[in-house]
Biotite code that builds the C-alpha atoms (Angstrom):
import biotite.structure as struc

atoms = struc.array([
    struc.Atom([-170.272, -46.277, 83.288], chain_id="A", res_id=1, res_name="MET", atom_name="CA", element="C"),
    struc.Atom([-168.108, -44.439, 80.775], chain_id="A", res_id=2, res_name="GLY", atom_name="CA", element="C"),
    struc.Atom([-165.332, -42.038, 81.545], chain_id="A", res_id=3, res_name="VAL", atom_name="CA", element="C"),
    struc.Atom([-167.257, -39.069, 80.153], chain_id="A", res_id=4, res_name="SER", atom_name="CA", element="C"),
    struc.Atom([-170.069, -39.750, 82.659], chain_id="A", res_id=5, res_name="ASN", atom_name="CA", element="C"),
    struc.Atom([-167.657, -38.933, 85.467], chain_id="A", res_id=6, res_name="ILE", atom_name="CA", element="C"),
    struc.Atom([-166.907, -35.491, 84.045], chain_id="A", res_id=7, res_name="ILE", atom_name="CA", element="C"),
    struc.Atom([-170.366, -34.725, 82.659], chain_id="A", res_id=8, res_name="LEU", atom_name="CA", element="C"),
    struc.Atom([-173.744, -35.769, 84.056], chain_id="A", res_id=9, res_name="PRO", atom_name="CA", element="C"),
    struc.Atom([-175.559, -38.605, 82.298], chain_id="A", res_id=10, res_name="SER", atom_name="CA", element="C"),
    struc.Atom([-178.097, -36.248, 80.696], chain_id="A", res_id=11, res_name="MET", atom_name="CA", element="C"),
    struc.Atom([-175.438, -33.939, 79.241], chain_id="A", res_id=12, res_name="ALA", atom_name="CA", element="C"),
    struc.Atom([-175.873, -32.134, 75.955], chain_id="A", res_id=13, res_name="ASP", atom_name="CA", element="C"),
    struc.Atom([-174.666, -34.349, 73.049], chain_id="A", res_id=14, res_name="PRO", atom_name="CA", element="C"),
    struc.Atom([-172.687, -31.430, 71.625], chain_id="A", res_id=15, res_name="LYS", atom_name="CA", element="C"),
    struc.Atom([-170.796, -30.966, 74.904], chain_id="A", res_id=16, res_name="ALA", atom_name="CA", element="C"),
    struc.Atom([-170.041, -34.681, 75.086], chain_id="A", res_id=17, res_name="THR", atom_name="CA", element="C"),
    struc.Atom([-168.839, -34.689, 71.469], chain_id="A", res_id=18, res_name="ALA", atom_name="CA", element="C"),
    struc.Atom([-166.550, -31.697, 72.106], chain_id="A", res_id=19, res_name="TRP", atom_name="CA", element="C"),
    struc.Atom([-165.129, -33.296, 75.242], chain_id="A", res_id=20, res_name="LEU", atom_name="CA", element="C"),
    struc.Atom([-164.425, -36.599, 73.494], chain_id="A", res_id=21, res_name="GLU", atom_name="CA", element="C"),
    struc.Atom([-162.836, -34.791, 70.546], chain_id="A", res_id=22, res_name="ALA", atom_name="CA", element="C"),
    struc.Atom([-160.552, -32.784, 72.824], chain_id="A", res_id=23, res_name="LEU", atom_name="CA", element="C"),
    struc.Atom([-159.563, -35.906, 74.766], chain_id="A", res_id=24, res_name="LYS", atom_name="CA", element="C"),
    struc.Atom([-158.723, -37.689, 71.496], chain_id="A", res_id=25, res_name="GLU", atom_name="CA", element="C"),
    struc.Atom([-156.582, -34.741, 70.376], chain_id="A", res_id=26, res_name="GLY", atom_name="CA", element="C"),
    struc.Atom([-154.782, -34.703, 73.729], chain_id="A", res_id=27, res_name="GLY", atom_name="CA", element="C"),
    struc.Atom([-154.011, -38.408, 73.466], chain_id="A", res_id=28, res_name="ARG", atom_name="CA", element="C"),
    struc.Atom([-152.555, -37.936, 69.994], chain_id="A", res_id=29, res_name="LEU", atom_name="CA", element="C"),
    struc.Atom([-150.410, -34.990, 71.095], chain_id="A", res_id=30, res_name="VAL", atom_name="CA", element="C"),
    struc.Atom([-148.994, -36.991, 74.002], chain_id="A", res_id=31, res_name="LEU", atom_name="CA", element="C"),
    struc.Atom([-148.215, -39.976, 71.785], chain_id="A", res_id=32, res_name="LEU", atom_name="CA", element="C"),
    struc.Atom([-146.598, -37.927, 69.007], chain_id="A", res_id=33, res_name="ALA", atom_name="CA", element="C"),
    struc.Atom([-144.443, -35.500, 71.005], chain_id="A", res_id=34, res_name="THR", atom_name="CA", element="C"),
    struc.Atom([-141.559, -37.785, 71.917], chain_id="A", res_id=35, res_name="LEU", atom_name="CA", element="C"),
    struc.Atom([-141.088, -39.402, 68.465], chain_id="A", res_id=36, res_name="PRO", atom_name="CA", element="C"),
    struc.Atom([-141.156, -35.953, 66.846], chain_id="A", res_id=37, res_name="THR", atom_name="CA", element="C"),
    struc.Atom([-138.400, -34.674, 69.122], chain_id="A", res_id=38, res_name="ILE", atom_name="CA", element="C"),
    struc.Atom([-136.343, -37.842, 68.677], chain_id="A", res_id=39, res_name="LEU", atom_name="CA", element="C"),
    struc.Atom([-136.639, -37.593, 64.887], chain_id="A", res_id=40, res_name="ALA", atom_name="CA", element="C"),
    struc.Atom([-135.140, -34.114, 64.990], chain_id="A", res_id=41, res_name="GLY", atom_name="CA", element="C"),
    struc.Atom([-132.108, -35.087, 67.084], chain_id="A", res_id=42, res_name="LEU", atom_name="CA", element="C"),
    struc.Atom([-128.812, -35.805, 65.441], chain_id="A", res_id=43, res_name="SER", atom_name="CA", element="C"),
    struc.Atom([-126.167, -37.390, 67.634], chain_id="A", res_id=44, res_name="LEU", atom_name="CA", element="C"),
    struc.Atom([-122.813, -36.785, 65.985], chain_id="A", res_id=45, res_name="THR", atom_name="CA", element="C"),
    struc.Atom([-119.432, -36.777, 67.697], chain_id="A", res_id=46, res_name="SER", atom_name="CA", element="C"),
    struc.Atom([-121.021, -36.808, 71.138], chain_id="A", res_id=47, res_name="GLY", atom_name="CA", element="C"),
    struc.Atom([-122.928, -33.575, 70.527], chain_id="A", res_id=48, res_name="GLU", atom_name="CA", element="C"),
    struc.Atom([-126.661, -33.151, 70.174], chain_id="A", res_id=49, res_name="ILE", atom_name="CA", element="C"),
    struc.Atom([-127.811, -31.156, 67.165], chain_id="A", res_id=50, res_name="HIS", atom_name="CA", element="C"),
    struc.Atom([-131.492, -30.402, 66.698], chain_id="A", res_id=51, res_name="ILE", atom_name="CA", element="C"),
    struc.Atom([-132.793, -30.292, 63.151], chain_id="A", res_id=52, res_name="ASN", atom_name="CA", element="C"),
    struc.Atom([-135.652, -27.812, 63.489], chain_id="A", res_id=53, res_name="TRP", atom_name="CA", element="C"),
    struc.Atom([-136.707, -28.291, 59.851], chain_id="A", res_id=54, res_name="LEU", atom_name="CA", element="C"),
    struc.Atom([-137.614, -31.931, 60.505], chain_id="A", res_id=55, res_name="ILE", atom_name="CA", element="C"),
    struc.Atom([-139.396, -31.095, 63.750], chain_id="A", res_id=56, res_name="ILE", atom_name="CA", element="C"),
    struc.Atom([-141.357, -28.257, 62.112], chain_id="A", res_id=57, res_name="ARG", atom_name="CA", element="C"),
    struc.Atom([-142.431, -30.392, 59.145], chain_id="A", res_id=58, res_name="ASN", atom_name="CA", element="C"),
    struc.Atom([-143.471, -33.314, 61.340], chain_id="A", res_id=59, res_name="LEU", atom_name="CA", element="C"),
    struc.Atom([-145.377, -30.991, 63.676], chain_id="A", res_id=60, res_name="ALA", atom_name="CA", element="C"),
    struc.Atom([-147.279, -29.500, 60.733], chain_id="A", res_id=61, res_name="LEU", atom_name="CA", element="C"),
    struc.Atom([-148.328, -32.911, 59.430], chain_id="A", res_id=62, res_name="VAL", atom_name="CA", element="C"),
    struc.Atom([-149.227, -34.081, 62.919], chain_id="A", res_id=63, res_name="GLU", atom_name="CA", element="C"),
    struc.Atom([-151.342, -30.959, 63.523], chain_id="A", res_id=64, res_name="ALA", atom_name="CA", element="C"),
    struc.Atom([-153.346, -31.680, 60.363], chain_id="A", res_id=65, res_name="ILE", atom_name="CA", element="C"),
    struc.Atom([-153.870, -35.293, 61.459], chain_id="A", res_id=66, res_name="VAL", atom_name="CA", element="C"),
    struc.Atom([-154.868, -34.173, 64.978], chain_id="A", res_id=67, res_name="PHE", atom_name="CA", element="C"),
    struc.Atom([-157.481, -31.754, 63.645], chain_id="A", res_id=68, res_name="ILE", atom_name="CA", element="C"),
    struc.Atom([-158.981, -34.316, 61.268], chain_id="A", res_id=69, res_name="LEU", atom_name="CA", element="C"),
    struc.Atom([-159.030, -37.007, 63.957], chain_id="A", res_id=70, res_name="LYS", atom_name="CA", element="C"),
    struc.Atom([-160.670, -34.644, 66.464], chain_id="A", res_id=71, res_name="MET", atom_name="CA", element="C"),
    struc.Atom([-163.371, -33.683, 63.950], chain_id="A", res_id=72, res_name="ILE", atom_name="CA", element="C"),
    struc.Atom([-163.962, -37.344, 63.139], chain_id="A", res_id=73, res_name="ASP", atom_name="CA", element="C"),
    struc.Atom([-164.219, -38.359, 66.806], chain_id="A", res_id=74, res_name="LYS", atom_name="CA", element="C"),
    struc.Atom([-166.544, -35.460, 67.612], chain_id="A", res_id=75, res_name="GLY", atom_name="CA", element="C"),
    struc.Atom([-168.792, -36.174, 64.647], chain_id="A", res_id=76, res_name="LYS", atom_name="CA", element="C"),
    struc.Atom([-168.936, -39.881, 65.488], chain_id="A", res_id=77, res_name="PHE", atom_name="CA", element="C"),
    struc.Atom([-169.700, -39.247, 69.168], chain_id="A", res_id=78, res_name="THR", atom_name="CA", element="C"),
    struc.Atom([-172.388, -36.701, 68.328], chain_id="A", res_id=79, res_name="TYR", atom_name="CA", element="C"),
    struc.Atom([-174.087, -39.039, 65.838], chain_id="A", res_id=80, res_name="SER", atom_name="CA", element="C"),
    struc.Atom([-173.887, -41.886, 68.372], chain_id="A", res_id=81, res_name="LYS", atom_name="CA", element="C"),
    struc.Atom([-175.365, -39.755, 71.173], chain_id="A", res_id=82, res_name="ASP", atom_name="CA", element="C"),
    struc.Atom([-178.224, -38.482, 69.015], chain_id="A", res_id=83, res_name="THR", atom_name="CA", element="C"),
    struc.Atom([-179.075, -42.031, 67.846], chain_id="A", res_id=84, res_name="LYS", atom_name="CA", element="C"),
    struc.Atom([-178.442, -41.334, 64.175], chain_id="A", res_id=85, res_name="LYS", atom_name="CA", element="C"),
    struc.Atom([-176.472, -44.535, 63.619], chain_id="A", res_id=86, res_name="LEU", atom_name="CA", element="C"),
    struc.Atom([-179.428, -46.413, 62.101], chain_id="A", res_id=87, res_name="GLU", atom_name="CA", element="C"),
    struc.Atom([-180.644, -43.681, 59.753], chain_id="A", res_id=88, res_name="THR", atom_name="CA", element="C"),
    struc.Atom([-177.517, -41.664, 58.983], chain_id="A", res_id=89, res_name="ASP", atom_name="CA", element="C"),
    struc.Atom([-174.572, -43.177, 57.109], chain_id="A", res_id=90, res_name="THR", atom_name="CA", element="C"),
    struc.Atom([-172.167, -40.371, 58.013], chain_id="A", res_id=91, res_name="SER", atom_name="CA", element="C"),
    struc.Atom([-170.890, -41.562, 61.402], chain_id="A", res_id=92, res_name="ASN", atom_name="CA", element="C"),
    struc.Atom([-167.527, -39.876, 60.962], chain_id="A", res_id=93, res_name="GLY", atom_name="CA", element="C"),
    struc.Atom([-165.489, -38.132, 58.286], chain_id="A", res_id=94, res_name="LEU", atom_name="CA", element="C"),
    struc.Atom([-164.937, -41.390, 56.436], chain_id="A", res_id=95, res_name="VAL", atom_name="CA", element="C"),
    struc.Atom([-168.055, -43.564, 56.909], chain_id="A", res_id=96, res_name="PRO", atom_name="CA", element="C"),
    struc.Atom([-166.889, -47.096, 56.155], chain_id="A", res_id=97, res_name="PHE", atom_name="CA", element="C"),
])
């Protein structure tokens, strides 16, 4: 029994399942990327903490682009898997290889 079966019934709409999986994937990426982004922007000099907002802003922009692409890929893959298109359709994600 998968985790999504706990939240959604087993006969759930494939689009709803794909959206849920995509949002969960995006949430995981945000949680994993938050701390390193903040640490990259810190500058510990002479016992004082200085935050370099330029680094944090640039990293957050790149991470947001990666999050969006990864969420689209996960949603597209889950939808194609749920609708049984794996055998006939070669586009199982954004980059089908």
